[in-house]
C-alpha positions in Angstrom: 120.2 66.5 110.5 123.5 66.2 108.4 123.5 69.1 106.2 123.2 72.9 105.7 120.3 72.5 103.9 118.3 70.6 106.8 119.4 73.0 108.9 117.8 76.0 106.5 115.3 74.3 105.5 113.6 73.2 108.7 114.3 76.8 110.1 112.7 78.1 107.4 109.3 75.6 107.8 109.4 76.7 111.4 109.2 80.5 110.7 106.5 79.9 108.0 104.3 78.5 111.1 105.1 81.2 113.1 104.3 83.4 110.3 100.8 81.6 109.5 99.8 82.2 113.2 101.0 85.7 114.2 100.0 87.6 110.6 97.4 85.7 108.6 93.9 85.2 110.1 94.3 81.4 108.9 91.4 79.9 107.1 92.1 76.9 104.6 93.0 79.1 101.3 95.7 81.0 103.2 97.0 77.4 104.8 96.9 75.8 101.0 99.5 78.8 99.7 102.1 78.0 102.8 101.7 74.3 102.5 103.1 75.4 98.9 106.1 77.1 100.3 106.3 74.1 102.7 106.4 71.9 99.5 109.6 73.8 98.5 111.3 73.6 101.4 110.8 70.1 101.5 111.9 69.3 98.1 114.9 72.0 98.1 116.2 69.8 101.4 116.0 66.8 99.4 117.9 68.5 96.2 120.3 70.1 98.3 121.2 66.8 100.1 121.4 65.3 97.0 123.8 67.8 95.3 127.2 66.9 96.5 129.7 69.0 94.2 126.9 69.4 91.9 127.1 73.3 91.1 123.8 73.2 89.2 121.7 71.0 92.0 122.9 73.5 94.9 122.2 76.6 92.9 118.3 75.2 92.4 118.0 74.3 96.2 118.9 77.5 96.8 116.2 79.4 94.1 113.4 76.7 95.5 114.6 77.8 99.7 114.3 81.7 98.4 111.4 81.2 96.3 109.3 79.5 99.6 110.4 82.6 101.6 109.3 85.4 98.6 106.2 83.5 98.2 105.2 83.5 101.7 106.2 87.4 101.8 104.0 87.8 98.8 100.9 86.1 100.7 101.4 87.8 103.7 102.0 90.9 102.3 98.8 90.5 100.4 
C-alpha cells in the first residue's frame, strides 16, 4: 500500500463489508449491490494509482470513491 488511494479504498471496502453484515438482512440481491460499490472502489484505486499529477484522473478517482460510498448509503437506507 503505497498511495493515499490504496488506504482510502481499502478502508471504504472494509466499512462496506461491515455495513453489509451489520445493517442489512443479507441475501444475494443486496450482496450484488454491495459488489457494485466494491468494484467502484477497486476501479478508483487503479485510476488513482496511475493518475500521478494528472488532475482529471485524480478527480475521477475521487468521484468514483464518493459514488461508491453514496451507493452504499442509498442501499442501506432503502
